[in-house]
All heavy atoms as a GROMACS GRO file, in nm:
protein
  606
    1MET      N    1   9.985  10.899   9.958
    1MET     CA    2  10.007  10.806  10.071
    1MET      C    3   9.884  10.770  10.146
    1MET      O    4   9.847  10.655  10.165
    1MET     CB    5  10.107  10.867  10.171
    1MET     CG    6  10.134  10.782  10.291
    1MET     SD    7  10.186  10.610  10.276
    1MET     CE    8  10.300  10.613  10.134
    2VAL      N    9   9.805  10.876  10.168
    2VAL     CA   10   9.668  10.855  10.233
    2VAL      C   11   9.584  10.759  10.151
    2VAL      O   12   9.522  10.661  10.201
    2VAL     CB   13   9.596  10.986  10.268
    2VAL    CG1   14   9.455  10.967  10.321
    2VAL    CG2   15   9.674  11.067  10.369
    3ALA      N   16   9.573  10.790  10.021
    3ALA     CA   17   9.492  10.702   9.928
    3ALA      C   18   9.550  10.565   9.922
    3ALA      O   19   9.466  10.465   9.924
    3ALA     CB   20   9.502  10.756   9.793
    4LEU      N   21   9.675  10.531   9.926
    4LEU     CA   22   9.731  10.398   9.929
    4LEU      C   23   9.688  10.330  10.060
    4LEU      O   24   9.662  10.214  10.063
    4LEU     CB   25   9.875  10.413   9.910
    4LEU     CG   26   9.963  10.284   9.931
    4LEU    CD1   27   9.915  10.189   9.818
    4LEU    CD2   28  10.104  10.310   9.928
    5LEU      N   29   9.707  10.406  10.168
    5LEU     CA   30   9.659  10.338  10.306
    5LEU      C   31   9.511  10.301  10.302
    5LEU      O   32   9.475  10.183  10.341
    5LEU     CB   33   9.699  10.429  10.421
    5LEU     CG   34   9.847  10.456  10.445
    5LEU    CD1   35   9.858  10.544  10.552
    5LEU    CD2   36   9.916  10.327  10.482
    6ARG      N   37   9.428  10.395  10.253
    6ARG     CA   38   9.292  10.363  10.246
    6ARG      C   39   9.262  10.252  10.151
    6ARG      O   40   9.179  10.160  10.186
    6ARG     CB   41   9.210  10.488  10.202
    6ARG     CG   42   9.194  10.588  10.297
    6ARG     CD   43   9.111  10.704  10.243
    6ARG     NE   44   9.098  10.807  10.341
    6ARG     CZ   45   9.079  10.933  10.310
    6ARG    NH1   46   9.056  10.976  10.180
    6ARG    NH2   47   9.084  11.028  10.400
    7ALA      N   48   9.322  10.249  10.041
    7ALA     CA   49   9.300  10.137   9.943
    7ALA      C   50   9.350   9.998   9.988
    7ALA      O   51   9.288   9.887   9.971
    7ALA     CB   52   9.373  10.161   9.810
    8SER      N   53   9.458  10.008  10.079
    8SER     CA   54   9.513   9.877  10.132
    8SER      C   55   9.439   9.845  10.266
    8SER      O   56   9.452   9.715  10.315
    8SER     CB   57   9.650   9.890  10.162
    8SER     OG   58   9.717   9.922  10.035
    9GLY      N   59   9.366   9.927  10.327
    9GLY     CA   60   9.314   9.909  10.456
    9GLY      C   61   9.224   9.780  10.481
    9GLY      O   62   9.222   9.722  10.580
   10ARG      N   63   9.135   9.759  10.382
   10ARG     CA   64   9.043   9.646  10.398
   10ARG      C   65   9.113   9.496  10.397
   10ARG      O   66   9.071   9.415  10.451
   10ARG     CB   67   8.939   9.653  10.298
   10ARG     CG   68   8.848   9.768  10.296
   10ARG     CD   69   8.741   9.748  10.200
   10ARG     NE   70   8.663   9.875  10.188
   10ARG     CZ   71   8.563   9.905  10.272
   10ARG    NH1   72   8.535   9.816  10.361
   10ARG    NH2   73   8.488  10.012  10.258
   11ASP      N   74   9.227   9.502  10.330
   11ASP     CA   75   9.290   9.371  10.316
   11ASP      C   76   9.420   9.348  10.386
   11ASP      O   77   9.494   9.239  10.368
   11ASP     CB   78   9.313   9.349  10.151
   11ASP     CG   79   9.186   9.351  10.077
   11ASP    OD1   80   9.081   9.300  10.131
   11ASP    OD2   81   9.189   9.400   9.958
   12THR      N   82   9.458   9.453  10.447
   12THR     CA   83   9.596   9.449  10.525
   12THR      C   84   9.574   9.479  10.671
   12THR      O   85   9.505   9.579  10.710
   12THR     CB   86   9.687   9.557  10.455
   12THR    OG1   87   9.680   9.532  10.314
   12THR    CG2   88   9.831   9.549  10.511
   13SER      N   89   9.656   9.422  10.759
   13SER     CA   90   9.650   9.448  10.889
   13SER      C   91   9.709   9.582  10.920
   13SER      O   92   9.786   9.636  10.843
   13SER     CB   93   9.730   9.339  10.972
   13SER     OG   94   9.863   9.357  10.939
   14PRO      N   95   9.678   9.644  11.047
   14PRO     CA   96   9.741   9.774  11.077
   14PRO      C   97   9.898   9.771  11.072
   14PRO      O   98   9.956   9.862  11.022
   14PRO     CB   99   9.687   9.802  11.211
   14PRO     CG  100   9.547   9.731  11.201
   14PRO     CD  101   9.569   9.604  11.135
   15SER      N  102   9.936   9.656  11.122
   15SER     CA  103  10.096   9.646  11.119
   15SER      C  104  10.150   9.646  10.968
   15SER      O  105  10.252   9.692  10.941
   15SER     CB  106  10.150   9.528  11.197
   15SER     OG  107  10.097   9.412  11.156
   16GLY      N  108  10.073   9.570  10.890
   16GLY     CA  109  10.107   9.564  10.744
   16GLY      C  110  10.091   9.703  10.682
   16GLY      O  111  10.183   9.738  10.594
   17LEU      N  112   9.989   9.787  10.719
   17LEU     CA  113   9.985   9.931  10.670
   17LEU      C  114  10.101  10.008  10.716
   17LEU      O  115  10.149  10.083  10.648
   17LEU     CB  116   9.853   9.978  10.719
   17LEU     CG  117   9.726   9.925  10.648
   17LEU    CD1  118   9.602   9.982  10.714
   17LEU    CD2  119   9.717   9.949  10.499
   18ALA      N  120  10.144   9.985  10.846
   18ALA     CA  121  10.256  10.042  10.900
   18ALA      C  122  10.382  10.022  10.815
   18ALA      O  123  10.466  10.112  10.783
   18ALA     CB  124  10.280  10.025  11.041
   19GLU      N  125  10.394   9.902  10.771
   19GLU     CA  126  10.509   9.856  10.692
   19GLU      C  127  10.512   9.928  10.556
   19GLU      O  128  10.605   9.969  10.496
   19GLU     CB  129  10.530   9.709  10.687
   19GLU     CG  130  10.563   9.636  10.813
   19GLU     CD  131  10.678   9.699  10.884
   19GLU    OE1  132  10.784   9.749  10.810
   19GLU    OE2  133  10.692   9.714  11.013
   20ILE      N  134  10.385   9.942  10.500
   20ILE     CA  135  10.368  10.008  10.374
   20ILE      C  136  10.416  10.148  10.381
   20ILE      O  137  10.478  10.206  10.299
   20ILE     CB  138  10.212   9.988  10.321
   20ILE    CG1  139  10.191   9.853  10.270
   20ILE    CG2  140  10.196  10.096  10.206
   20ILE    CD1  141  10.044   9.827  10.243
   21LEU      N  142  10.364  10.209  10.494
   21LEU     CA  143  10.402  10.344  10.524
   21LEU      C  144  10.560  10.364  10.538
   21LEU      O  145  10.612  10.455  10.475
   21LEU     CB  146  10.323  10.396  10.651
   21LEU     CG  147  10.346  10.542  10.697
   21LEU    CD1  148  10.300  10.637  10.596
   21LEU    CD2  149  10.273  10.562  10.826
   22ALA      N  150  10.612  10.274  10.613
   22ALA     CA  151  10.760  10.280  10.631
   22ALA      C  152  10.819  10.272  10.493
   22ALA      O  153  10.941  10.336  10.481
   22ALA     CB  154  10.805  10.167  10.717
   23ASP      N  155  10.789  10.195  10.400
   23ASP     CA  156  10.849  10.180  10.272
   23ASP      C  157  10.845  10.314  10.193
   23ASP      O  158  10.926  10.332  10.098
   23ASP     CB  159  10.782  10.077  10.189
   23ASP     CG  160  10.813   9.926  10.246
   23ASP    OD1  161  10.906   9.910  10.331
   23ASP    OD2  162  10.732   9.838  10.203
   24HIS      N  163  10.754  10.408  10.228
   24HIS     CA  164  10.741  10.523  10.152
   24HIS      C  165  10.784  10.656  10.228
   24HIS      O  166  10.783  10.765  10.169
   24HIS     CB  167  10.587  10.541  10.116
   24HIS     CG  168  10.538  10.452  10.019
   24HIS    ND1  169  10.500  10.317  10.046
   24HIS    CD2  170  10.542  10.459   9.878
   24HIS    CE1  171  10.464  10.254   9.929
   24HIS    NE2  172  10.491  10.336   9.831
   25LEU      N  173  10.841  10.623  10.354
   25LEU     CA  174  10.887  10.746  10.421
   25LEU      C  175  11.041  10.752  10.419
   25LEU      O  176  11.108  10.655  10.450
   25LEU     CB  177  10.839  10.734  10.573
   25LEU     CG  178  10.696  10.740  10.593
   25LEU    CD1  179  10.658  10.722  10.743
   25LEU    CD2  180  10.641  10.877  10.547
   26ASP      N  181  11.096  10.870  10.392
   26ASP     CA  182  11.246  10.883  10.392
   26ASP      C  183  11.306  10.875  10.533
   26ASP      O  184  11.408  10.814  10.554
   26ASP     CB  185  11.280  11.016  10.321
   26ASP     CG  186  11.251  11.020  10.181
   26ASP    OD1  187  11.244  10.921  10.120
   26ASP    OD2  188  11.230  11.134  10.131
   27GLY      N  189  11.228  10.923  10.622
   27GLY     CA  190  11.280  10.930  10.772
   27GLY      C  191  11.253  10.805  10.845
   27GLY      O  192  11.297  10.798  10.964
   28GLY      N  193  11.198  10.702  10.796
   28GLY     CA  194  11.164  10.584  10.874
   28GLY      C  195  11.032  10.595  10.939
   28GLY      O  196  10.974  10.714  10.947
   29LEU      N  197  10.997  10.482  10.988
   29LEU     CA  198  10.861  10.481  11.066
   29LEU      C  199  10.875  10.535  11.207
   29LEU      O  200  10.964  10.493  11.287
   29LEU     CB  201  10.817  10.337  11.068
   29LEU     CG  202  10.671  10.320  11.103
   29LEU    CD1  203  10.577  10.384  11.005
   29LEU    CD2  204  10.638  10.168  11.116
   30THR      N  205  10.782  10.632  11.236
   30THR     CA  206  10.785  10.691  11.372
   30THR      C  207  10.645  10.694  11.427
   30THR      O  208  10.548  10.675  11.346
   30THR     CB  209  10.849  10.832  11.370
   30THR    OG1  210  10.751  10.916  11.295
   30THR    CG2  211  10.982  10.838  11.318
   31GLN      N  212  10.634  10.713  11.550
   31GLN     CA  213  10.501  10.725  11.607
   31GLN      C  214  10.420  10.838  11.550
   31GLN      O  215  10.305  10.832  11.523
   31GLN     CB  216  10.506  10.744  11.762
   31GLN     CG  217  10.369  10.743  11.827
   31GLN     CD  218  10.384  10.765  11.979
   31GLN    OE1  219  10.481  10.794  12.032
   31GLN    NE2  220  10.260  10.770  12.042
   32SER      N  221  10.492  10.953  11.534
   32SER     CA  222  10.422  11.069  11.484
   32SER      C  223  10.373  11.051  11.339
   32SER      O  224  10.267  11.098  11.288
   32SER     CB  225  10.509  11.196  11.492
   32SER     OG  226  10.634  11.185  11.426
   33ALA      N  227  10.457  10.976  11.264
   33ALA     CA  228  10.425  10.951  11.118
   33ALA      C  229  10.292  10.855  11.122
   33ALA      O  230  10.196  10.875  11.035
   33ALA     CB  231  10.534  10.890  11.040
   34VAL      N  232  10.287  10.753  11.204
   34VAL     CA  233  10.182  10.662  11.198
   34VAL      C  234  10.052  10.742  11.256
   34VAL      O  235   9.942  10.720  11.190
   34VAL     CB  236  10.207  10.536  11.296
   34VAL    CG1  237  10.085  10.472  11.337
   34VAL    CG2  238  10.319  10.457  11.237
   35VAL      N  239  10.059  10.813  11.353
   35VAL     CA  240   9.944  10.897  11.399
   35VAL      C  241   9.897  10.984  11.287
   35VAL      O  242   9.778  10.991  11.256
   35VAL     CB  243   9.970  10.975  11.528
   35VAL    CG1  244   9.865  11.077  11.562
   35VAL    CG2  245  10.007  10.878  11.641
   36PHE      N  246   9.988  11.058  11.230
   36PHE     CA  247   9.948  11.162  11.117
   36PHE      C  248   9.880  11.090  11.008
   36PHE      O  249   9.764  11.123  10.962
   36PHE     CB  250  10.071  11.236  11.071
   36PHE     CG  251  10.034  11.328  10.960
   36PHE    CD1  252   9.981  11.450  10.999
   36PHE    CD2  253  10.081  11.302  10.837
   36PHE    CE1  254   9.953  11.541  10.886
   36PHE    CE2  255  10.039  11.381  10.731
   36PHE     CZ  256   9.983  11.514  10.761
   37TYR      N  257   9.944  10.980  10.943
   37TYR     CA  258   9.884  10.921  10.821
   37TYR      C  259   9.777  10.828  10.859
   37TYR      O  260   9.683  10.838  10.772
   37TYR     CB  261  10.000  10.849  10.758
   37TYR     CG  262  10.101  10.940  10.685
   37TYR    CD1  263  10.225  10.964  10.726
   37TYR    CD2  264  10.057  10.992  10.566
   37TYR    CE1  265  10.315  11.048  10.664
   37TYR    CE2  266  10.146  11.092  10.497
   37TYR     CZ  267  10.270  11.116  10.543
   37TYR     OH  268  10.357  11.189  10.481
   38PHE      N  269   9.777  10.764  10.968
   38PHE     CA  270   9.659  10.674  10.992
   38PHE      C  271   9.538  10.764  11.025
   38PHE      O  272   9.419  10.731  10.986
   38PHE     CB  273   9.695  10.590  11.112
   38PHE     CG  274   9.771  10.466  11.078
   38PHE    CD1  275   9.842  10.444  10.959
   38PHE    CD2  276   9.783  10.362  11.160
   38PHE    CE1  277   9.903  10.334  10.924
   38PHE    CE2  278   9.854  10.242  11.131
   38PHE     CZ  279   9.911  10.230  11.016
   39LYS      N  280   9.552  10.881  11.092
   39LYS     CA  281   9.439  10.964  11.128
   39LYS      C  282   9.381  11.013  10.995
   39LYS      O  283   9.258  11.036  10.982
   39LYS     CB  284   9.491  11.076  11.223
   39LYS     CG  285   9.372  11.156  11.260
   39LYS     CD  286   9.267  11.080  11.341
   39LYS     CE  287   9.152  11.162  11.403
   39LYS     NZ  288   9.042  11.096  11.457
   40ARG      N  289   9.469  11.054  10.905
   40ARG     CA  290   9.414  11.116  10.777
   40ARG      C  291   9.350  11.004  10.695
   40ARG      O  292   9.255  11.020  10.631
   40ARG     CB  293   9.530  11.188  10.699
   40ARG     CG  294   9.576  11.300  10.780
   40ARG     CD  295   9.654  11.399  10.684
   40ARG     NE  296   9.569  11.442  10.579
   40ARG     CZ  297   9.626  11.499  10.478
   40ARG    NH1  298   9.760  11.533  10.481
   40ARG    NH2  299   9.562  11.529  10.372
   41ALA      N  300   9.412  10.874  10.687
   41ALA     CA  301   9.359  10.785  10.610
   41ALA      C  302   9.222  10.717  10.668
   41ALA      O  303   9.140  10.666  10.591
   41ALA     CB  304   9.468  10.670  10.577
   42PHE      N  305   9.220  10.713  10.793
   42PHE     CA  306   9.114  10.650  10.870
   42PHE      C  307   9.051  10.750  10.985
   42PHE      O  308   9.082  10.727  11.091
   42PHE     CB  309   9.151  10.517  10.932
   42PHE     CG  310   9.219  10.427  10.834
   42PHE    CD1  311   9.359  10.406  10.829
   42PHE    CD2  312   9.137  10.350  10.739
   42PHE    CE1  313   9.420  10.324  10.734
   42PHE    CE2  314   9.205  10.279  10.641
   42PHE     CZ  315   9.335  10.270  10.638
   43PRO      N  316   8.994  10.857  10.937
   43PRO     CA  317   8.960  10.963  11.027
   43PRO      C  318   8.868  10.928  11.143
   43PRO      O  319   8.856  11.004  11.242
   43PRO     CB  320   8.892  11.066  10.925
   43PRO     CG  321   8.854  11.001  10.812
   43PRO     CD  322   8.948  10.882  10.800
   44GLY      N  323   8.790  10.810  11.134
   44GLY     CA  324   8.708  10.764  11.237
   44GLY      C  325   8.789  10.717  11.358
   44GLY      O  326   8.726  10.688  11.464
   45THR      N  327   8.907  10.695  11.347
   45THR     CA  328   8.991  10.628  11.455
   45THR      C  329   9.013  10.742  11.551
   45THR      O  330   9.066  10.850  11.526
   45THR     CB  331   9.136  10.590  11.403
   45THR    OG1  332   9.110  10.509  11.275
   45THR    CG2  333   9.213  10.517  11.502
   46PRO      N  334   8.979  10.711  11.682
   46PRO     CA  335   8.997  10.815  11.781
   46PRO      C  336   9.150  10.846  11.811
   46PRO      O  337   9.232  10.749  11.803
   46PRO     CB  338   8.940  10.748  11.917
   46PRO     CG  339   8.848  10.641  11.852
   46PRO     CD  340   8.903  10.586  11.723
   47LEU      N  341   9.178  10.965  11.827
   47LEU     CA  342   9.318  11.006  11.833
   47LEU      C  343   9.384  10.945  11.966
   47LEU      O  344   9.497  10.891  11.949
   47LEU     CB  345   9.328  11.164  11.853
   47LEU     CG  346   9.471  11.224  11.873
   47LEU    CD1  347   9.564  11.182  11.752
   47LEU    CD2  348   9.462  11.365  11.892
   48ARG      N  349   9.301  10.923  12.060
   48ARG     CA  350   9.354  10.847  12.176
   48ARG      C  351   9.398  10.710  12.152
   48ARG      O  352   9.500  10.664  12.204
   48ARG     CB  353   9.239  10.844  12.291
   48ARG     CG  354   9.271  10.765  12.408
   48ARG     CD  355   9.149  10.741  12.502
   48ARG     NE  356   9.030  10.677  12.434
   48ARG     CZ  357   9.022  10.551  12.395
   48ARG    NH1  358   9.114  10.472  12.428
   48ARG    NH2  359   8.917  10.515  12.343
   49VAL      N  360   9.327  10.632  12.067
   49VAL     CA  361   9.365  10.508  12.027
   49VAL      C  362   9.497  10.512  11.946
   49VAL      O  363   9.580  10.418  11.973
   49VAL     CB  364   9.254  10.434  11.935
   49VAL    CG1  365   9.293  10.302  11.881
   49VAL    CG2  366   9.130  10.425  12.028
   50LEU      N  367   9.512  10.601  11.851
   50LEU     CA  368   9.632  10.604  11.779
   50LEU      C  369   9.747  10.637  11.862
   50LEU      O  370   9.862  10.581  11.850
   50LEU     CB  371   9.623  10.713  11.674
   50LEU     CG  372   9.531  10.680  11.555
   50LEU    CD1  373   9.498  10.792  11.462
   50LEU    CD2  374   9.579  10.559  11.477
   51LEU      N  375   9.731  10.725  11.962
   51LEU     CA  376   9.842  10.760  12.058
   51LEU      C  377   9.880  10.642  12.143
   51LEU      O  378   9.998  10.618  12.170
   51LEU     CB  379   9.808  10.891  12.143
   51LEU     CG  380   9.781  11.015  12.060
   51LEU    CD1  381   9.734  11.125  12.154
   51LEU    CD2  382   9.925  11.054  12.000
   52GLU      N  383   9.783  10.575  12.187
   52GLU     CA  384   9.804  10.446  12.270
   52GLU      C  385   9.884  10.341  12.184
   52GLU      O  386   9.965  10.266  12.235
   52GLU     CB  387   9.682  10.394  12.332
   52GLU     CG  388   9.621  10.486  12.437
   52GLU     CD  389   9.480  10.427  12.491
   52GLU    OE1  390   9.439  10.328  12.442
   52GLU    OE2  391   9.436  10.506  12.569
   53ALA      N  392   9.846  10.333  12.062
   53ALA     CA  393   9.913  10.238  11.972
   53ALA      C  394  10.058  10.270  11.952
   53ALA      O  395  10.137  10.186  11.904
   53ALA     CB  396   9.835  10.235  11.835
   54GLY      N  397  10.099  10.400  11.982
   54GLY     CA  398  10.245  10.432  11.973
   54GLY      C  399  10.330  10.356  12.075
   54GLY      O  400  10.451  10.367  12.059
   55ALA      N  401  10.273  10.279  12.160
   55ALA     CA  402  10.344  10.186  12.248
   55ALA      C  403  10.388  10.067  12.184
   55ALA      O  404  10.454   9.975  12.239
   55ALA     CB  405  10.272  10.160  12.372
   56TRP      N  406  10.358  10.057  12.058
   56TRP     CA  407  10.394   9.932  11.970
   56TRP      C  408  10.546   9.922  11.989
   56TRP      O  409  10.629  10.021  11.950
   56TRP     CB  410  10.344   9.946  11.833
   56TRP     CG  411  10.372   9.833  11.748
   56TRP    CD1  412  10.403   9.696  11.764
   56TRP    CD2  413  10.382   9.834  11.594
   56TRP    NE1  414  10.416   9.632  11.664
   56TRP    CE2  415  10.410   9.711  11.545
   56TRP    CE3  416  10.372   9.940  11.508
   56TRP    CZ2  417  10.424   9.687  11.408
   56TRP    CZ3  418  10.392   9.919  11.375
   56TRP    CH2  419  10.416   9.794  11.326
   57ARG      N  420  10.601   9.808  12.005
   57ARG     CA  421  10.758   9.792  12.004
   57ARG      C  422  10.819   9.834  11.869
   57ARG      O  423  10.950   9.873  11.874
   57ARG     CB  424  10.778   9.633  12.016
   57ARG     CG  425  10.748   9.590  12.157
   57ARG     CD  426  10.768   9.446  12.168
   57ARG     NE  427  10.707   9.399  12.295
   57ARG     CZ  428  10.660   9.281  12.306
   57ARG    NH1  429  10.655   9.194  12.207
   57ARG    NH2  430  10.599   9.243  12.426
   58ARG      N  431  10.756   9.835  11.764
   58ARG     CA  432  10.816   9.879  11.630
   58ARG      C  433  10.837  10.027  11.634
   58ARG      O  434  10.916  10.071  11.556
   58ARG     CB  435  10.728   9.825  11.517
   58ARG     CG  436  10.752   9.882  11.385
   58ARG     CD  437  10.871   9.793  11.321
   58ARG     NE  438  10.882   9.824  11.179
   58ARG     CZ  439  10.943   9.933  11.129
   58ARG    NH1  440  10.997  10.019  11.199
   58ARG    NH2  441  10.946   9.938  10.985
   59LEU      N  442  10.754  10.099  11.704
   59LEU     CA  443  10.767  10.244  11.709
   59LEU      C  444  10.837  10.304  11.820
   59LEU      O  445  10.887  10.410  11.807
   59LEU     CB  446  10.620  10.298  11.705
   59LEU     CG  447  10.534  10.267  11.585
   59LEU    CD1  448  10.389  10.326  11.618
   59LEU    CD2  449  10.589  10.318  11.458
   60SER      N  450  10.849  10.237  11.937
   60SER     CA  451  10.902  10.290  12.058
   60SER      C  452  10.956  10.185  12.153
   60SER      O  453  10.949  10.061  12.106
   60SER     CB  454  10.779  10.370  12.132
   60SER     OG  455  10.688  10.284  12.179
   61ASP      N  456  10.992  10.226  12.271
   61ASP     CA  457  11.030  10.128  12.365
   61ASP      C  458  10.914  10.068  12.438
   61ASP      O  459  10.929  10.003  12.552
   61ASP     CB  460  11.128  10.192  12.461
   61ASP     CG  461  11.262  10.236  12.408
   61ASP    OD1  462  11.294  10.170  12.307
   61ASP    OD2  463  11.326  10.333  12.454
   62GLY      N  464  10.800  10.089  12.389
   62GLY     CA  465  10.673  10.043  12.456
   62GLY      C  466  10.670   9.885  12.455
   62GLY      O  467  10.753   9.817  12.402
   63GLU      N  468  10.561   9.838  12.516
   63GLU     CA  469  10.541   9.698  12.532
   63GLU      C  470  10.431   9.632  12.456
   63GLU      O  471  10.401   9.519  12.478
   63GLU     CB  472  10.525   9.663  12.698
   63GLU     CG  473  10.645   9.704  12.773
   63GLU     CD  474  10.630   9.672  12.918
   63GLU    OE1  475  10.537   9.587  12.949
   63GLU    OE2  476  10.707   9.719  13.004
   64LEU      N  477  10.385   9.712  12.364
   64LEU     CA  478  10.269   9.662  12.282
   64LEU      C  479  10.326   9.558  12.172
   64LEU      O  480  10.413   9.607  12.091
   64LEU     CB  481  10.194   9.777  12.222
   64LEU     CG  482  10.051   9.766  12.177
   64LEU    CD1  483   9.974   9.737  12.296
   64LEU    CD2  484  10.003   9.896  12.119
   65SER      N  485  10.273   9.442  12.165
   65SER     CA  486  10.314   9.342  12.065
   65SER      C  487  10.254   9.386  11.930
   65SER      O  488  10.153   9.464  11.926
   65SER     CB  489  10.284   9.213  12.108
   65SER     OG  490  10.131   9.185  12.100
   66THR      N  491  10.296   9.314  11.825
   66THR     CA  492  10.237   9.334  11.700
   66THR      C  493  10.085   9.302  11.697
   66THR      O  494   9.993   9.366  11.641
   66THR     CB  495  10.306   9.268  11.587
   66THR    OG1  496  10.444   9.322  11.583
   66THR    CG2  497  10.239   9.278  11.450
   67GLU      N  498  10.063   9.188  11.760
   67GLU     CA  499   9.912   9.137  11.767
   67GLU      C  500   9.828   9.238  11.841
   67GLU      O  501   9.726   9.267  11.807
   67GLU     CB  502   9.921   9.006  11.844
   67GLU     CG  503   9.983   8.898  11.768
   67GLU     CD  504  10.136   8.900  11.762
   67GLU    OE1  505  10.198   8.955  11.861
   67GLU    OE2  506  10.190   8.838  11.675
   68GLU      N  507   9.885   9.296  11.964
   68GLU     CA  508   9.806   9.388  12.029
   68GLU      C  509   9.781   9.523  11.944
   68GLU      O  510   9.675   9.579  11.958
   68GLU     CB  511   9.871   9.423  12.165
   68GLU     CG  512   9.875   9.307  12.260
   68GLU     CD  513   9.962   9.322  12.378
   68GLU    OE1  514  10.078   9.381  12.358
   68GLU    OE2  515   9.934   9.287  12.486
   69PHE      N  516   9.896   9.565  11.876
   69PHE     CA  517   9.877   9.680  11.786
   69PHE      C  518   9.774   9.660  11.688
   69PHE      O  519   9.676   9.741  11.671
   69PHE     CB  520  10.011   9.703  11.725
   69PHE     CG  521  10.020   9.820  11.623
   69PHE    CD1  522  10.028   9.947  11.664
   69PHE    CD2  523   9.998   9.794  11.486
   69PHE    CE1  524  10.051  10.056  11.579
   69PHE    CE2  525  10.010   9.892  11.388
   69PHE     CZ  526  10.023  10.028  11.444
   70ASP      N  527   9.772   9.548  11.635
   70ASP     CA  528   9.664   9.513  11.521
   70ASP      C  529   9.524   9.500  11.584
   70ASP      O  530   9.431   9.556  11.530
   70ASP     CB  531   9.697   9.376  11.457
   70ASP     CG  532   9.818   9.390  11.355
   70ASP    OD1  533   9.860   9.501  11.314
   70ASP    OD2  534   9.866   9.272  11.324
   71GLY      N  535   9.521   9.454  11.702
   71GLY     CA  536   9.388   9.436  11.767
   71GLY      C  537   9.335   9.572  11.813
   71GLY      O  538   9.214   9.588  11.806
   72MET      N  539   9.416   9.671  11.848
   72MET     CA  540   9.374   9.792  11.884
   72MET      C  541   9.312   9.880  11.768
   72MET      O  542   9.218   9.956  11.786
   72MET     CB  543   9.491   9.884  11.941
   72MET     CG  544   9.539   9.840  12.084
   72MET     SD  545   9.673   9.945  12.128
   72MET     CE  546   9.582  10.101  12.180
   73LEU      N  547   9.369   9.858  11.654
   73LEU     CA  548   9.337   9.943  11.537
   73LEU      C  549   9.249   9.873  11.433
   73LEU      O  550   9.182   9.941  11.359
   73LEU     CB  551   9.470   9.978  11.476
   73LEU     CG  552   9.554  10.081  11.557
   73LEU    CD1  553   9.684  10.093  11.485
   73LEU    CD2  554   9.478  10.201  11.597
   74ALA      N  555   9.244   9.747  11.435
   74ALA     CA  556   9.173   9.680  11.318
   74ALA      C  557   9.023   9.721  11.294
   74ALA      O  558   8.979   9.726  11.183
   74ALA     CB  559   9.177   9.520  11.358
   75ARG      N  560   8.957   9.736  11.407
   75ARG     CA  561   8.813   9.777  11.385
   75ARG      C  562   8.795   9.916  11.317
   75ARG      O  563   8.690   9.933  11.265
   75ARG     CB  564   8.740   9.776  11.530
   75ARG     CG  565   8.782   9.889  11.622
   75ARG     CD  566   8.710   9.881  11.749
   75ARG     NE  567   8.586   9.961  11.731
   75ARG     CZ  568   8.519  10.003  11.833
   75ARG    NH1  569   8.565   9.986  11.955
   75ARG    NH2  570   8.414  10.074  11.819
   76TRP      N  571   8.887   9.998  11.327
   76TRP     CA  572   8.877  10.133  11.268
   76TRP      C  573   8.917  10.131  11.123
   76TRP      O  574   8.895  10.236  11.051
   76TRP     CB  575   8.963  10.231  11.353
   76TRP     CG  576   8.931  10.231  11.495
   76TRP    CD1  577   9.006  10.175  11.592
   76TRP    CD2  578   8.813  10.287  11.556
   76TRP    NE1  579   8.938  10.185  11.714
   76TRP    CE2  580   8.831  10.263  11.707
   76TRP    CE3  581   8.704  10.347  11.513
   76TRP    CZ2  582   8.728  10.289  11.786
   76TRP    CZ3  583   8.606  10.391  11.606
   76TRP    CH2  584   8.617  10.362  11.745
   77PHE      N  585   8.984  10.028  11.072
   77PHE     CA  586   9.041  10.039  10.941
   77PHE      C  587   8.967   9.953  10.839
   77PHE      O  588   9.015   9.908  10.740
   77PHE     CB  589   9.176   9.981  10.950
   77PHE     CG  590   9.279  10.070  11.009
   77PHE    CD1  591   9.243  10.172  11.107
   77PHE    CD2  592   9.420  10.057  11.009
   77PHE    CE1  593   9.332  10.250  11.159
   77PHE    CE2  594   9.505  10.133  11.058
   77PHE     CZ  595   9.466  10.240  11.148
   78ARG      N  596   8.829   9.940  10.863
   78ARG     CA  597   8.743   9.861  10.774
   78ARG      C  598   8.681   9.954  10.676
   78ARG      O  599   8.646  10.062  10.692
   78ARG     CB  600   8.644   9.795  10.846
   78ARG     CG  601   8.705   9.694  10.954
   78ARG     CD  602   8.748   9.563  10.896
   78ARG     NE  603   8.813   9.467  10.982
   78ARG     CZ  604   8.927   9.426  10.977
   78ARG    NH1  605   9.006   9.460  10.876
   78ARG    NH2  606   8.984   9.343  11.060
   0.00000   0.00000   0.00000
């Protein structure tokens, strides 16, 4: 899974990567899964940023839009 995320990272938005992850997880996409796999795939991403990204509406009751989620994470996934 980590290798797949890394390989897709240059050409796919963070929200697109999250959807790839969701397709491969039995339990569905959760904040903890995003933090765990994104941190392993893109270790330079600060944990604080990943935790803040957990406010994405797709993951929680947070108020972060998909565009904001992508904007927070895009620089770390190059």
